[in-house]
C-alpha positions in Angstrom: 55.3 212.0 173.8 53.2 209.7 175.9 53.1 207.2 173.1 56.9 207.0 173.0 57.1 206.5 176.8 54.5 203.7 176.6 56.4 202.0 173.8 59.7 202.1 175.7 58.0 200.8 178.9 56.4 198.0 177.0 59.7 197.0 175.3 61.5 197.1 178.7 58.8 194.9 180.2 59.2 192.4 177.4 63.0 192.2 177.9 62.5 191.7 181.6 60.1 188.8 180.9 62.6 187.2 178.4 65.5 187.4 180.9 63.3 186.0 183.7 62.1 183.1 181.5 65.6 182.3 180.4 66.9 182.2 184.0 64.0 180.1 185.0 64.6 177.7 182.1 68.3 177.4 182.9 67.5 176.7 186.6 65.1 174.0 185.6 67.7 172.4 183.3 70.1 172.3 186.3 67.5 170.4 188.2 66.2 173.2 190.5 62.7 172.6 191.7 60.3 175.5 191.4 57.6 176.4 193.9 56.9 176.0 197.5 58.3 173.0 199.4 55.8 170.5 200.6 54.6 171.3 204.2 54.2 167.6 205.0 56.9 165.1 204.4 56.6 162.2 202.0 56.9 159.8 205.0 53.9 161.5 206.8 51.9 161.5 203.6 52.5 157.7 203.2 51.7 157.1 206.8 48.5 159.0 206.5 47.4 157.1 203.4 48.2 153.8 205.1 46.2 154.7 208.2 43.2 155.8 206.2 43.4 152.6 204.1 43.4 150.5 207.3 40.1 152.1 208.2 41.1 154.8 210.7 38.9 157.9 210.5 40.4 160.9 208.7 39.9 163.2 211.6 41.8 160.8 213.9 44.6 160.4 211.3 45.0 164.2 210.9 45.0 164.7 214.7 47.6 162.0 215.3 49.9 163.3 212.6 49.5 166.9 213.6 47.9 168.5 210.5 44.5 169.6 209.6 41.7 167.4 208.2 41.6 169.7 205.1 45.3 169.1 204.4 44.6 165.3 204.7 41.7 165.6 202.3 43.9 167.5 199.9 46.5 164.8 200.0 44.0 162.1 199.5 42.3 164.0 196.6 45.7 164.6 194.9 46.4 160.9 195.0 42.9 160.0 193.8 43.4 162.4 190.8 46.6 160.6 190.0 44.7 157.2 190.3 46.9 156.0 193.2 43.9 155.5 195.4 40.5 154.1 194.8 37.6 156.4 195.3 35.4 155.7 198.3 32.2 153.8 197.5 
């Protein structure tokens, strides 16, 4: 009896995953972006990178733009991984 219930539950779970993946794929085909929206705008990211490139200390840049130093480091690391920025010497 338990084996039958387990098999039915597993089959239902597989159907749920199939429907979810189909819906997600259809949304992506329509151009829907998945995931959390960026907490910092592209303009602020660009401004932060320019300020750091001009030699302003990271802590001062983060304070002026109103976000944490760690968030600034994350932005810079992301751009370095994509080879948009040179690594510091």
